[in-house]
N, C-alpha and C positions, 0 to 999 in steps of 0.2 A: 304371398299366399303361403300357407303353412302346412304342416304334416302334424297330426299326435298319434303316438305307437306306445301302448301298455306293455311295459316289459316286464320280467319278474321281479326286478328289484326297483323301476323307476318308469316314471312316466316322460317321454322324448317328443320334445317339441320342437321341430324345424322349421325356421323362419327362412325363405325362399325371398330376397331383392326380386323385384320385377319392375319393369318400366326400362326405359332408354339407357343406355350405356353412358357411363360405365356405372356397374351394378355391383353391389357389396357380394362379399364370400358369403354361405348361407351360415346362420347362428343356430348351432344347437344348444338346447337346453335340457338337461336331465333335472328332474325332481325327483329325489329321492325322501327317504322319511326323516332323515335330519338334515340335510343340505340341500344345494341347489347348485350348480355346475352349468358354468357358461361358456361353449368352447366356438370359436371360429379360427379357421386357415388364414394367416398370415402369409398373403402372395408372397412377400419380398423376402420371407426367409423360409418358405415352403413348410412351417411348423405349424400346428395348432397352439393356439392360446388359450389358456384356459383360465377362469375365474371360479373359484368354489365361496359361496357366499351360505351364511347360517339361514336358518327359518326367519330367526328374528329379523335378521339382515334384509331378508327378501321384505319382511310385513313392515317395515320401515320405509323401504324403498317404495312397496306398492302406498301407502300415505304420503311418501313425499310427493309423488305425481299429481297429488289434486291440492299441495297447498302452495302459498305465496314465498315467498324468497322472506328465510329467517333460520333460528334456531329451534330446534323441537325435541323434545324426549316425550317418548310415549310410554305414559305409565298403564302398566298390566297389573290389572288385580287377580291374585293368584289365590 
């Protein structure tokens, strides 16, 4: 299950783990104009862990999900 909210400066997607226990903590993705952050509560430390990716890194990740094992470089026409 997931939710989508549009805020002033970001689109926020929350991924909620469903199913039999144990389930993972919710993941919150904040999509800003220039970057994307991914946050998840670490129940061991009770602190939110945060990863920030540039839009280019997000595009590379999107491409990587559909490719076989290997090393790739996306060439962008500008």
